DRENPA-3360 file (N, C-alpha, C; in nm, 2 decimals, always signed):
BEGIN
1 = XXXXXXXX = +0.10/-0.10/-0.03/+0.00/-0.01/+0.06/+0.08/+0.13/+0.01 ~ +0.20/+0.09/+0.11/+0.28/+0.24/+0.09/+0.44/+0.15/+0.06 ~ +0.49/+0.23/+0.00/+0.65/+0.24/-0.04/+0.73/+0.23/+0.08 ~ +0.80/+0.23/+0.14/+0.91/+0.18/+0.18/+1.04/+0.28/+0.14 ~ +1.12/+0.41/+0.23/+1.18/+0.48/+0.20/+1.31/+0.38/+0.10 ~ +1.42/+0.42/+0.04/+1.50/+0.35/+0.04/+1.65/+0.35/+0.13 ~ +1.61/+0.46/+0.18/+1.72/+0.42/+0.30/+1.66/+0.44/+0.42 ~ +1.69/+0.36/+0.52/+1.61/+0.40/+0.72/+1.77/+0.49/+0.79;
9 = XXXXXXXX = +1.76/+0.56/+0.84/+1.84/+0.65/+0.90/+1.86/+0.59/+1.08 ~ +1.95/+0.63/+1.17/+1.89/+0.57/+1.28/+1.81/+0.63/+1.29 ~ +1.81/+0.77/+1.29/+1.73/+0.90/+1.38/+1.56/+0.85/+1.39 ~ +1.57/+0.77/+1.17/+1.42/+0.75/+1.16/+1.37/+0.56/+1.29 ~ +1.47/+0.50/+1.22/+1.47/+0.35/+1.36/+1.38/+0.45/+1.48 ~ +1.43/+0.52/+1.53/+1.42/+0.59/+1.63/+1.29/+0.63/+1.63 ~ +1.21/+0.71/+1.56/+1.08/+0.77/+1.52/+1.00/+0.61/+1.51 ~ +1.07/+0.51/+1.49/+0.95/+0.40/+1.42/+0.91/+0.36/+1.52;
17 = XXXXXXXX = +1.04/+0.26/+1.61/+1.01/+0.27/+1.75/+0.92/+0.33/+1.88 ~ +0.93/+0.46/+1.89/+0.90/+0.53/+1.96/+0.73/+0.51/+1.96 ~ +0.70/+0.60/+1.76/+0.57/+0.58/+1.73/+0.58/+0.56/+1.59 ~ +0.51/+0.39/+1.54/+0.49/+0.41/+1.44/+0.40/+0.49/+1.33 ~ +0.31/+0.59/+1.39/+0.18/+0.64/+1.30/+0.35/+0.75/+1.31 ~ +0.41/+0.81/+1.38/+0.50/+0.95/+1.40/+0.58/+0.89/+1.26 ~ +0.60/+0.80/+1.29/+0.68/+0.78/+1.11/+0.61/+0.85/+1.06 ~ +0.50/+0.75/+0.95/+0.40/+0.69/+0.86/+0.41/+0.90/+0.85;
25 = XXXXXXXX = +0.40/+0.96/+0.96/+0.40/+1.10/+0.87/+0.46/+1.19/+0.86 ~ +0.58/+1.16/+0.94/+0.66/+1.21/+0.89/+0.79/+1.19/+0.76 ~ +0.79/+1.00/+0.69/+0.86/+0.99/+0.65/+0.82/+0.89/+0.53 ~ +0.66/+0.84/+0.52/+0.59/+0.81/+0.44/+0.48/+0.95/+0.37 ~ +0.43/+1.02/+0.44/+0.33/+1.12/+0.39/+0.45/+1.26/+0.35 ~ +0.50/+1.31/+0.42/+0.63/+1.37/+0.40/+0.54/+1.50/+0.48 ~ +0.52/+1.49/+0.58/+0.49/+1.60/+0.64/+0.59/+1.74/+0.73 ~ +0.65/+1.80/+0.69/+0.77/+1.79/+0.75/+0.73/+1.90/+0.85;
33 = XXXXXXXX = +0.78/+1.89/+0.96/+0.76/+1.96/+1.13/+0.88/+2.12/+1.12 ~ +0.72/+2.19/+1.13/+0.88/+2.36/+1.15/+0.95/+2.32/+1.24 ~ +1.05/+2.43/+1.23/+1.15/+2.43/+1.33/+1.09/+2.48/+1.46 ~ +1.17/+2.45/+1.59/+1.18/+2.46/+1.66/+1.27/+2.53/+1.75 ~ +1.25/+2.60/+1.84/+1.37/+2.66/+1.92/+1.48/+2.57/+1.92 ~ +1.42/+2.52/+2.01/+1.53/+2.41/+2.11/+1.62/+2.33/+1.94 ~ +1.55/+2.33/+1.84/+1.57/+2.25/+1.69/+1.69/+2.33/+1.64 ~ +1.65/+2.49/+1.62/+1.74/+2.58/+1.55/+1.87/+2.56/+1.65;
41 = XXXXXXXX = +1.82/+2.58/+1.81/+1.94/+2.57/+1.88/+2.06/+2.51/+1.84 ~ +2.02/+2.36/+1.87/+2.09/+2.22/+1.80/+2.19/+2.28/+1.70 ~ +2.11/+2.29/+1.55/+2.15/+2.31/+1.46/+2.29/+2.40/+1.45 ~ +2.26/+2.53/+1.51/+2.38/+2.70/+1.55/+2.48/+2.63/+1.60 ~ +2.43/+2.55/+1.71/+2.58/+2.51/+1.79/+2.64/+2.39/+1.69 ~ +2.60/+2.35/+1.64/+2.62/+2.23/+1.56/+2.75/+2.30/+1.47 ~ +2.64/+2.37/+1.38/+2.67/+2.43/+1.25/+2.82/+2.54/+1.25 ~ +2.81/+2.61/+1.43/+3.00/+2.70/+1.47/+3.05/+2.62/+1.57;
49 = XXXXXXXX = +3.01/+2.47/+1.60/+3.16/+2.42/+1.65/+3.24/+2.35/+1.54 ~ +3.15/+2.30/+1.44/+3.20/+2.28/+1.31/+3.32/+2.32/+1.25 ~ +3.30/+2.45/+1.23/+3.36/+2.59/+1.20/+3.47/+2.60/+1.31 ~ +3.45/+2.58/+1.43/+3.52/+2.62/+1.47/+3.65/+2.52/+1.49 ~ +3.65/+2.36/+1.53/+3.70/+2.28/+1.51/+3.79/+2.27/+1.39 ~ +3.77/+2.36/+1.28/+3.84/+2.32/+1.17/+3.95/+2.44/+1.19 ~ +3.98/+2.57/+1.27/+4.09/+2.63/+1.31/+4.24/+2.54/+1.38 ~ +4.34/+2.57/+1.30/+4.44/+2.58/+1.36/+4.37/+2.51/+1.56;
57 = XXXXXXXX = +4.46/+2.44/+1.58/+4.46/+2.36/+1.76/+4.51/+2.53/+1.82 ~ +4.60/+2.61/+1.84/+4.59/+2.72/+1.89/+4.53/+2.83/+1.90 ~ +4.44/+2.83/+1.80/+4.36/+2.94/+1.77/+4.22/+2.95/+1.79 ~ +4.15/+2.77/+1.89/+4.05/+2.71/+1.92/+4.10/+2.77/+2.11 ~ +3.99/+2.90/+2.11/+3.96/+2.94/+2.24/+3.84/+3.07/+2.28 ~ +3.83/+3.09/+2.31/+3.66/+3.11/+2.38/+3.58/+3.24/+2.30 ~ +3.75/+3.30/+2.29/+3.73/+3.44/+2.22/+3.66/+3.34/+2.07 ~ +3.75/+3.31/+1.98/+3.75/+3.29/+1.87/+3.61/+3.26/+1.85;
65 = XXXXXXXX = +3.51/+3.12/+1.95/+3.42/+3.07/+1.94/+3.30/+3.17/+1.97 ~ +3.36/+3.23/+2.03/+3.26/+3.36/+1.96/+3.27/+3.44/+1.84 ~ +3.39/+3.48/+1.77/+3.43/+3.54/+1.66/+3.36/+3.44/+1.55 ~ +3.36/+3.27/+1.58/+3.30/+3.18/+1.53/+3.15/+3.21/+1.49 ~ +3.09/+3.20/+1.62/+2.93/+3.25/+1.63/+2.88/+3.36/+1.57 ~ +2.96/+3.46/+1.54/+2.92/+3.59/+1.51/+2.90/+3.57/+1.36 ~ +3.02/+3.45/+1.31/+3.02/+3.48/+1.20/+2.95/+3.40/+1.12 ~ +2.87/+3.33/+1.19/+2.79/+3.17/+1.17/+2.69/+3.24/+1.18;
73 = XXXXXXXX = +2.65/+3.35/+1.21/+2.50/+3.39/+1.29/+2.45/+3.48/+1.16 ~ +2.59/+3.55/+1.11/+2.60/+3.67/+1.02/+2.59/+3.59/+0.90 ~ +2.62/+3.50/+0.87/+2.69/+3.40/+0.76/+2.52/+3.31/+0.66 ~ +2.48/+3.27/+0.76/+2.36/+3.18/+0.76/+2.24/+3.23/+0.79 ~ +2.21/+3.41/+0.84/+2.05/+3.45/+0.82/+1.94/+3.37/+1.02 ~ +2.09/+3.37/+1.08/+2.05/+3.30/+1.18/+1.93/+3.41/+1.28 ~ +1.90/+3.54/+1.28/+1.81/+3.63/+1.29/+1.69/+3.60/+1.26 ~ +1.71/+3.57/+1.15/+1.56/+3.62/+1.08/+1.53/+3.44/+1.13;
81 = XXXXXXXX = +1.57/+3.34/+1.11/+1.52/+3.25/+1.13/+1.48/+3.25/+1.31 ~ +1.54/+3.24/+1.42/+1.47/+3.26/+1.46/+1.38/+3.38/+1.51 ~ +1.37/+3.47/+1.41/+1.26/+3.63/+1.45/+1.13/+3.50/+1.37 ~ +1.18/+3.41/+1.27/+1.02/+3.35/+1.23/+0.99/+3.24/+1.28 ~ +1.04/+3.14/+1.44/+0.98/+3.08/+1.48/+0.83/+3.09/+1.52 ~ +0.75/+3.00/+1.49/+0.62/+3.02/+1.58/+0.57/+3.04/+1.70 ~ +0.69/+2.94/+1.80/+0.68/+3.00/+1.90/+0.80/+2.98/+1.99 ~ +0.84/+3.07/+1.94/+0.94/+3.09/+2.05/+0.94/+3.10/+2.23;
89 = XXXXXXXX = +1.16/+3.07/+2.23/+1.13/+3.03/+2.42/+1.20/+3.18/+2.47 ~ +1.22/+3.25/+2.39/+1.26/+3.39/+2.44/+1.30/+3.47/+2.32 ~ +1.38/+3.59/+2.37/+1.41/+3.65/+2.33/+1.56/+3.64/+2.19 ~ +1.54/+3.70/+2.11/+1.69/+3.67/+1.99/+1.88/+3.67/+2.14 ~ +1.83/+3.79/+2.24/+1.94/+3.79/+2.31/+1.92/+3.66/+2.38 ~ +1.82/+3.62/+2.44/+1.81/+3.45/+2.48/+1.92/+3.36/+2.42 ~ +1.83/+3.38/+2.32/+1.86/+3.27/+2.19/+2.03/+3.21/+2.20 ~ +2.08/+3.39/+2.19/+2.21/+3.38/+2.22/+2.27/+3.37/+2.28;
97 = XXXXXXXX = +2.23/+3.39/+2.40/+2.31/+3.39/+2.55/+2.32/+3.22/+2.53 ~ +2.20/+3.10/+2.55/+2.22/+3.03/+2.59/+2.25/+2.91/+2.48 ~ +2.30/+2.97/+2.33/+2.39/+2.90/+2.24/+2.51/+2.89/+2.34 ~ +2.53/+3.06/+2.32/+2.70/+3.11/+2.37/+2.74/+2.99/+2.50 ~ +2.65/+2.99/+2.59/+2.68/+2.88/+2.69/+2.71/+2.75/+2.67 ~ +2.61/+2.72/+2.60/+2.62/+2.56/+2.55/+2.79/+2.58/+2.50 ~ +2.80/+2.65/+2.40/+2.92/+2.62/+2.33/+3.06/+2.68/+2.41 ~ +3.03/+2.75/+2.50/+3.21/+2.74/+2.65/+3.18/+2.67/+2.69;
105 = XXXXXXXX = +3.12/+2.60/+2.74/+3.08/+2.48/+2.84/+3.18/+2.34/+2.77 ~ +3.13/+2.37/+2.64/+3.27/+2.25/+2.55/+3.38/+2.26/+2.67 ~ +3.39/+2.35/+2.71/+3.56/+2.39/+2.76/+3.55/+2.30/+2.96 ~ +3.45/+2.28/+2.94/+3.43/+2.17/+3.11/+3.45/+2.01/+3.02 ~ +3.39/+2.00/+2.90/+3.39/+1.84/+2.87/+3.53/+1.81/+2.83 ~ +3.61/+1.92/+2.74/+3.71/+1.88/+2.64/+3.80/+1.99/+2.64 ~ +3.94/+1.99/+2.64/+4.05/+2.10/+2.57/+4.00/+2.07/+2.49 ~ +3.97/+2.20/+2.39/+3.95/+2.24/+2.17/+4.10/+2.19/+2.18;
113 = XXXXXXXX = +4.18/+2.29/+2.24/+4.34/+2.26/+2.24/+4.44/+2.17/+2.17 ~ +4.33/+2.01/+2.24/+4.44/+1.92/+2.24/+4.35/+1.81/+2.23 ~ +4.26/+1.87/+2.15/+4.12/+1.76/+2.09/+4.11/+1.73/+1.93 ~ +4.19/+1.64/+1.88/+4.23/+1.68/+1.75/+4.08/+1.56/+1.64 ~ +3.97/+1.62/+1.60/+3.91/+1.54/+1.54/+3.92/+1.52/+1.37 ~ +3.85/+1.34/+1.36/+3.93/+1.31/+1.19/+3.80/+1.33/+1.10 ~ +3.70/+1.40/+1.15/+3.56/+1.34/+1.05/+3.44/+1.44/+1.15 ~ +3.36/+1.52/+1.04/+3.28/+1.62/+1.11/+3.17/+1.65/+1.04;
121 = XXXXXXXX = +3.04/+1.58/+1.06/+2.93/+1.57/+0.95/+2.93/+1.48/+0.90 ~ +3.03/+1.36/+0.90/+3.06/+1.26/+0.85/+2.95/+1.21/+0.72 ~ +2.93/+1.17/+0.65/+2.78/+1.09/+0.58/+2.89/+0.98/+0.53 ~ +2.82/+0.89/+0.60/+2.79/+0.73/+0.61/+2.69/+0.63/+0.54 ~ +2.74/+0.55/+0.42/+2.57/+0.37/+0.46/+2.70/+0.32/+0.42 ~ +2.58/+0.20/+0.43/+2.62/+0.07/+0.54/+2.45/+0.05/+0.46 ~ +2.50/-0.14/+0.42/+2.44/-0.25/+0.43/+2.40/-0.35/+0.53 ~ +2.34/-0.31/+0.64/+2.32/-0.44/+0.75/+2.22/-0.53/+0.77;
129 = XXXXXXXX = +2.27/-0.62/+0.69/+2.22/-0.78/+0.67/+2.07/-0.73/+0.57 ~ +2.14/-0.64/+0.51/+2.04/-0.63/+0.43/+1.94/-0.50/+0.45 ~ +2.00/-0.41/+0.49/+1.94/-0.33/+0.57/+1.98/-0.21/+0.51 ~ +2.00/-0.08/+0.49/+2.00/-0.03/+0.37/+2.02/+0.14/+0.47 ~ +2.16/+0.17/+0.50/+2.16/+0.29/+0.66/+2.19/+0.34/+0.53 ~ +2.22/+0.49/+0.59/+2.23/+0.64/+0.58/+2.25/+0.72/+0.66 ~ +2.37/+0.81/+0.70/+2.34/+0.91/+0.84/+2.45/+0.98/+0.82 ~ +2.49/+1.12/+0.91/+2.57/+1.18/+0.96/+2.60/+1.21/+1.06;
137 = XXXXXXXX = +2.78/+1.16/+1.10/+2.83/+1.13/+1.19/+2.86/+1.30/+1.24 ~ +2.85/+1.30/+1.41/+2.86/+1.48/+1.42/+3.02/+1.48/+1.41 ~ +3.08/+1.38/+1.47/+3.17/+1.41/+1.47/+3.29/+1.30/+1.50 ~ +3.40/+1.23/+1.49/+3.46/+1.13/+1.50/+3.60/+1.13/+1.51 ~ +3.69/+1.11/+1.63/+3.79/+1.07/+1.65/+3.90/+0.90/+1.58 ~ +4.01/+0.91/+1.54/+4.03/+0.80/+1.51/+4.18/+0.85/+1.57 ~ +4.17/+0.70/+1.69/+4.32/+0.73/+1.78/+4.45/+0.66/+1.74 ~ +4.54/+0.64/+1.80/+4.66/+0.60/+1.75/+4.64/+0.46/+1.74;
145 = XXXXXXXX = +4.54/+0.36/+1.82/+4.53/+0.26/+1.82/+4.48/+0.20/+1.68 ~ +4.44/+0.26/+1.64/+4.28/+0.26/+1.51/+4.14/+0.27/+1.54 ~ +4.12/+0.30/+1.65/+4.03/+0.28/+1.64/+3.94/+0.38/+1.71 ~ +3.79/+0.37/+1.69/+3.72/+0.49/+1.68/+3.66/+0.57/+1.81 ~ +3.68/+0.72/+1.79/+3.59/+0.70/+1.93/+3.48/+0.86/+1.85 ~ +3.31/+0.80/+1.83/+3.18/+0.85/+1.78/+3.13/+0.94/+1.85 ~ +3.16/+1.04/+1.88/+3.06/+1.16/+1.97/+2.95/+1.20/+1.90 ~ +2.91/+1.32/+1.96/+2.73/+1.34/+1.95/+2.72/+1.45/+2.04;
153 = XXXXXXXX = +2.70/+1.56/+2.03/+2.65/+1.66/+2.09/+2.50/+1.73/+2.11 ~ +2.50/+1.72/+2.23/+2.32/+1.76/+2.28/+2.36/+1.94/+2.33 ~ +2.24/+1.96/+2.30/+2.24/+2.10/+2.34/+2.12/+2.12/+2.45 ~ +2.01/+1.94/+2.44/+1.86/+1.91/+2.53/+1.97/+1.93/+2.70 ~ +1.81/+1.86/+2.74/+1.86/+1.83/+2.86/+1.86/+1.69/+2.86 ~ +1.97/+1.62/+2.95/+1.98/+1.48/+3.00/+1.82/+1.35/+3.01 ~ +1.86/+1.28/+2.93/+1.73/+1.17/+2.94/+1.72/+1.17/+3.06 ~ +1.62/+1.13/+3.12/+1.56/+1.09/+3.25/+1.56/+0.92/+3.21;
161 = XXXXXXXX = +1.68/+0.87/+3.36/+1.68/+0.70/+3.28/+1.56/+0.63/+3.34 ~ +1.47/+0.70/+3.41/+1.33/+0.60/+3.44/+1.31/+0.65/+3.31 ~ +1.32/+0.69/+3.19/+1.21/+0.67/+3.03/+1.32/+0.66/+2.90 ~ +1.44/+0.67/+3.01/+1.52/+0.59/+2.85/+1.67/+0.57/+2.92 ~ +1.67/+0.44/+2.87/+1.80/+0.38/+2.89/+1.90/+0.43/+2.82 ~ +1.99/+0.39/+2.88/+2.17/+0.39/+2.81/+2.14/+0.35/+2.69 ~ +2.07/+0.19/+2.66/+2.14/+0.18/+2.51/+2.05/+0.23/+2.45 ~ +1.84/+0.30/+2.47/+1.88/+0.34/+2.41/+1.86/+0.48/+2.41;
169 = XXXXXXXX = +1.98/+0.50/+2.47/+2.06/+0.67/+2.45/+2.12/+0.70/+2.33 ~ +2.23/+0.55/+2.29/+2.31/+0.52/+2.23/+2.29/+0.52/+2.10 ~ +2.12/+0.39/+2.11/+2.10/+0.33/+1.99/+2.18/+0.42/+1.81 ~ +2.19/+0.52/+1.81/+2.20/+0.57/+1.73/+2.37/+0.61/+1.69 ~ +2.44/+0.61/+1.82/+2.59/+0.59/+1.78/+2.66/+0.42/+1.76 ~ +2.59/+0.39/+1.82/+2.61/+0.23/+1.82/+2.52/+0.18/+1.63 ~ +2.46/+0.27/+1.61/+2.42/+0.22/+1.47/+2.52/+0.27/+1.35 ~ +2.59/+0.35/+1.40/+2.63/+0.43/+1.32/+2.85/+0.37/+1.39;
177 = XXXXXXXX = +2.80/+0.31/+1.43/+2.94/+0.23/+1.46/+2.95/+0.11/+1.42 ~ +2.83/+0.03/+1.39/+2.81/-0.05/+1.31/+2.83/+0.01/+1.19 ~ +2.77/+0.05/+1.17/+2.76/+0.10/+0.97/+2.94/+0.16/+0.90 ~ +2.98/+0.24/+1.03/+3.15/+0.25/+1.02/+3.22/+0.11/+1.01 ~ +3.21/+0.01/+1.06/+3.24/-0.10/+1.05/+3.23/-0.20/+0.90 ~ +3.10/-0.21/+0.90/+3.02/-0.23/+0.76/+3.12/-0.15/+0.64 ~ +3.08/-0.06/+0.63/+3.11/+0.02/+0.52/+3.33/+0.07/+0.51 ~ +3.38/+0.10/+0.59/+3.49/+0.07/+0.63/+3.58/+0.04/+0.66;
185 = XXXXXXXX = +3.54/-0.07/+0.70/+3.57/-0.18/+0.82/+3.69/-0.09/+0.95 ~ +3.61/+0.00/+1.00/+3.66/+0.05/+1.11/+3.62/+0.04/+1.25 ~ +3.67/-0.01/+1.37/+3.57/-0.09/+1.47/+3.61/+0.04/+1.56 ~ +3.49/+0.06/+1.66/+3.47/+0.16/+1.71/+3.45/+0.11/+1.85 ~ +3.58/+0.16/+1.92/+3.59/+0.16/+2.10/+3.47/+0.20/+2.17 ~ +3.43/+0.34/+2.18/+3.35/+0.42/+2.27/+3.32/+0.51/+2.19 ~ +3.18/+0.56/+2.26/+3.08/+0.61/+2.20/+3.09/+0.74/+2.35 ~ +3.06/+0.93/+2.29/+3.01/+0.97/+2.38/+2.90/+1.08/+2.35;
193 = XXXXXXXX = +2.85/+1.13/+2.46/+2.73/+1.21/+2.42/+2.77/+1.31/+2.49 ~ +2.77/+1.43/+2.40/+2.84/+1.57/+2.51/+2.72/+1.64/+2.50 ~ +2.67/+1.67/+2.65/+2.58/+1.73/+2.71/+2.65/+1.83/+2.75 ~ +2.63/+1.98/+2.65/+2.68/+2.10/+2.67/+2.60/+2.16/+2.78 ~ +2.45/+2.13/+2.76/+2.38/+2.22/+2.81/+2.41/+2.22/+3.01 ~ +2.44/+2.09/+2.97/+2.52/+2.02/+3.15/+2.66/+2.03/+3.17 ~ +2.71/+2.05/+3.06/+2.90/+2.02/+3.08/+2.97/+1.87/+3.12 ~ +2.81/+1.78/+3.08/+2.85/+1.69/+3.05/+2.89/+1.53/+2.91;
201 = XXXXXXXX = +3.00/+1.49/+3.00/+3.02/+1.42/+2.88/+2.95/+1.20/+2.97 ~ +2.91/+1.18/+2.89/+2.85/+1.03/+2.88/+2.85/+0.97/+2.79 ~ +2.99/+0.85/+2.80/+3.04/+0.80/+2.74/+2.98/+0.61/+2.78 ~ +2.97/+0.54/+2.65/+2.97/+0.40/+2.66/+3.06/+0.35/+2.57 ~ +3.14/+0.16/+2.63/+3.23/+0.18/+2.57/+3.16/+0.08/+2.46 ~ +3.22/+0.00/+2.34/+3.12/-0.01/+2.24/+3.16/-0.19/+2.30 ~ +3.07/-0.27/+2.32/+3.11/-0.42/+2.27/+3.03/-0.48/+2.19 ~ +3.08/-0.64/+2.15/+3.05/-0.71/+2.07/+2.85/-0.78/+2.07;
209 = XXXXXXXX = +2.80/-0.72/+2.24/+2.72/-0.80/+2.23/+2.65/-0.69/+2.20 ~ +2.68/-0.58/+2.26/+2.54/-0.42/+2.20/+2.56/-0.43/+2.11 ~ +2.64/-0.45/+1.98/+2.62/-0.43/+1.85/+2.58/-0.50/+1.81 ~ +2.58/-0.61/+1.92/+2.52/-0.74/+1.81/+2.31/-0.72/+1.87 ~ +2.30/-0.59/+1.94/+2.16/-0.59/+1.99/+2.15/-0.50/+1.88 ~ +2.22/-0.39/+1.87/+2.22/-0.26/+1.78/+2.13/-0.34/+1.65 ~ +2.20/-0.46/+1.63/+2.21/-0.57/+1.50/+2.02/-0.60/+1.45 ~ +1.99/-0.61/+1.60/+1.87/-0.69/+1.56/+1.74/-0.58/+1.64;
217 = XXXXXXXX = +1.79/-0.47/+1.64/+1.67/-0.33/+1.65/+1.69/-0.31/+1.53 ~ +1.77/-0.32/+1.45/+1.79/-0.28/+1.26/+1.74/-0.30/+1.18 ~ +1.76/-0.48/+1.22/+1.68/-0.59/+1.11/+1.52/-0.51/+1.22 ~ +1.48/-0.59/+1.30/+1.34/-0.58/+1.33/+1.29/-0.51/+1.28 ~ +1.35/-0.31/+1.33/+1.27/-0.25/+1.25/+1.22/-0.25/+1.13 ~ +1.33/-0.26/+1.05/+1.33/-0.26/+0.89/+1.21/-0.31/+0.87 ~ +1.20/-0.49/+0.88/+1.09/-0.57/+0.87/+0.90/-0.52/+0.94 ~ +0.95/-0.46/+1.03/+0.84/-0.39/+1.08/+0.73/-0.30/+0.97;
225 = XXXXXXXX = +0.85/-0.19/+0.90/+0.86/-0.09/+0.85/+0.75/-0.15/+0.74 ~ +0.87/-0.24/+0.68/+0.81/-0.28/+0.51/+0.61/-0.35/+0.58 ~ +0.62/-0.46/+0.74/+0.50/-0.51/+0.72/+0.42/-0.36/+0.75 ~ +0.44/-0.29/+0.84/+0.32/-0.16/+0.81/+0.30/-0.11/+0.71 ~ +0.40/-0.08/+0.61/+0.38/-0.07/+0.44/+0.32/-0.14/+0.36 ~ +0.32/-0.27/+0.41/+0.23/-0.37/+0.31/+0.05/-0.35/+0.34 ~ +0.06/-0.36/+0.49/-0.06/-0.35/+0.52/-0.12/-0.21/+0.50 ~ -0.05/-0.07/+0.54/-0.12/+0.03/+0.56/-0.17/+0.02/+0.68;
233 = XXXXXXXX = -0.08/-0.03/+0.81/-0.15/-0.05/+0.94/-0.05/-0.05/+1.02 ~ -0.01/+0.15/+1.04/+0.05/+0.18/+1.15/-0.01/+0.21/+1.30 ~ +0.03/+0.15/+1.38/-0.03/+0.17/+1.51/+0.03/+0.37/+1.56 ~ -0.06/+0.40/+1.67/-0.03/+0.51/+1.77/+0.03/+0.43/+1.91 ~ +0.13/+0.45/+1.97/+0.17/+0.45/+2.05/+0.21/+0.62/+2.15 ~ +0.05/+0.58/+2.22/+0.01/+0.68/+2.33/+0.08/+0.66/+2.45 ~ +0.11/+0.81/+2.51/+0.25/+0.81/+2.61/+0.22/+0.99/+2.63 ~ +0.27/+1.05/+2.70/+0.26/+1.15/+2.80/+0.35/+1.24/+2.70;
241 = XXXXXXXX = +0.43/+1.18/+2.60/+0.53/+1.21/+2.46/+0.42/+1.33/+2.36 ~ +0.32/+1.24/+2.37/+0.16/+1.26/+2.29/+0.15/+1.41/+2.30 ~ +0.14/+1.51/+2.38/+0.11/+1.64/+2.42/+0.17/+1.72/+2.39 ~ +0.35/+1.70/+2.34/+0.45/+1.75/+2.20/+0.41/+1.71/+2.10 ~ +0.37/+1.63/+2.09/+0.42/+1.54/+1.91/+0.31/+1.70/+1.81 ~ +0.40/+1.72/+1.74/+0.31/+1.81/+1.60/+0.22/+1.73/+1.55 ~ +0.21/+1.65/+1.55/+0.11/+1.56/+1.46/-0.02/+1.53/+1.53 ~ +0.00/+1.54/+1.59/-0.12/+1.53/+1.73/-0.28/+1.60/+1.66;
249 = XXXXXXXX = -0.29/+1.72/+1.59/-0.42/+1.73/+1.57/-0.49/+1.65/+1.50 ~ -0.43/+1.55/+1.40/-0.51/+1.48/+1.28/-0.39/+1.31/+1.35 ~ -0.36/+1.30/+1.49/-0.34/+1.19/+1.45/-0.46/+1.06/+1.52 ~ -0.48/+1.02/+1.42/-0.66/+0.90/+1.44/-0.63/+0.86/+1.66 ~ -0.52/+0.84/+1.70/-0.52/+0.83/+1.80/-0.56/+0.91/+1.93 ~ -0.59/+1.07/+1.89/-0.60/+1.19/+1.94/-0.77/+1.24/+1.84 ~ -0.82/+1.17/+1.73/-0.88/+1.25/+1.69/-1.05/+1.16/+1.70 ~ -1.03/+1.05/+1.73/-1.18/+0.97/+1.72/-1.29/+1.02/+1.85;
% end
């Protein structure tokens, strides 16, 4: 009844597992959610740090991250984008202050002058047991031993462990580790979630068991997506998260 997407991404797999109907709205029906304060914040901080880490190590200071932020703000027209938000969480000054706080908190997590990244916003394509995957890795480091450390910037709150386990939090990075292993024969040793708002680095050691679990999730989810596309039946996972879902006004779980 529906044509499955040619590629899955780690984020789209997460979306389907959170709520198949939400996946249908976004990936099958192509209903695009408008940007929010929080998505803009994450995108702006990612953009600035990507350009910041292209500087020579000796130039990576708080003053240069501020200068980089100012440059990117103008080059990408961020003021107009923030002003266009339908539900702003504050003023433009509030947005800038929050973003800059996230950027400078990086120094509480690592020393940028001692951190050499091997890749940023790296596109990776891979086939995992017949499942075509595509995604972009925020940043990674190839150590002297040849092993990879994959990192992801987070500008939001740290998920409550009551609602999201470590395996859930790190699933997307585990998927990227599998993809690097399949596409480039590169072994990943460690994953990092860099929570800039809280100056916290949450790490996970990559083990064969964790990779096997992630592989199983990828294959199982692909099968469930194909089945849902064939039958046209996408279930709704009703939870407190529905109150924040963009699709709630027309979701069948809330319109019947």
